[in-house]
C-alpha positions in Angstrom: 8.9 -6.0 -7.7 11.0 -4.1 -10.0 10.8 -1.0 -8.2 12.2 -2.9 -5.0 14.8 -4.5 -6.8 15.9 -1.1 -8.3 15.9 0.5 -5.2 17.9 -2.3 -3.4 20.6 -2.2 -6.1 20.8 1.4 -6.0 21.2 1.7 -2.1 23.1 -1.7 -1.6 21.1 -4.8 -0.7 22.6 -4.9 2.7 21.3 -1.2 3.4 17.9 -1.5 2.7 15.3 -2.0 5.3 11.6 -3.1 5.1 10.6 0.3 6.0 12.6 1.7 3.3 10.9 -0.4 0.6 7.3 0.5 2.1 8.2 4.1 1.7 9.4 3.8 -1.9 6.7 1.4 -2.8 3.5 2.6 -1.3 2.6 5.7 -3.5 3.0 3.8 -6.7 0.8 1.0 -5.1 -2.0 3.4 -3.9 -1.6 5.4 -7.3 -2.4 2.0 -9.1 -5.7 1.2 -7.6 -8.6 3.3 -9.2 -10.5 5.5 -7.2 -13.6 3.9 -7.7 -12.2 0.6 -6.1 -11.1 2.6 -3.0 -14.4 4.3 -2.5 -15.9 0.9 -2.9 -13.9 -0.8 -0.4 -14.2 2.2 2.1 -18.1 1.8 1.8 -17.8 -1.8 2.2 -15.5 -1.4 5.5 -18.2 1.1 7.0 -21.1 -1.0 6.3 -19.3 -4.1 8.1 -18.6 -1.9 10.9 -21.8 -0.3 11.2 -23.5 -3.9 11.0 -20.9 -5.3 13.5 -21.6 -2.4 16.0 -17.7 -1.8 15.9 -18.1 1.8 14.6 
């Protein structure tokens, strides 16, 4: 929230789009999730897809 507010203040509230915020926030959000959690989630998704014949 703080990062998006700071960005909006810097650019001007009326000059910020959702795409701008996503571009700014996504790298920090991804970096905040531990690699082990990402790996486990990916494995669970793969297992689900394989068991559902969607893969």
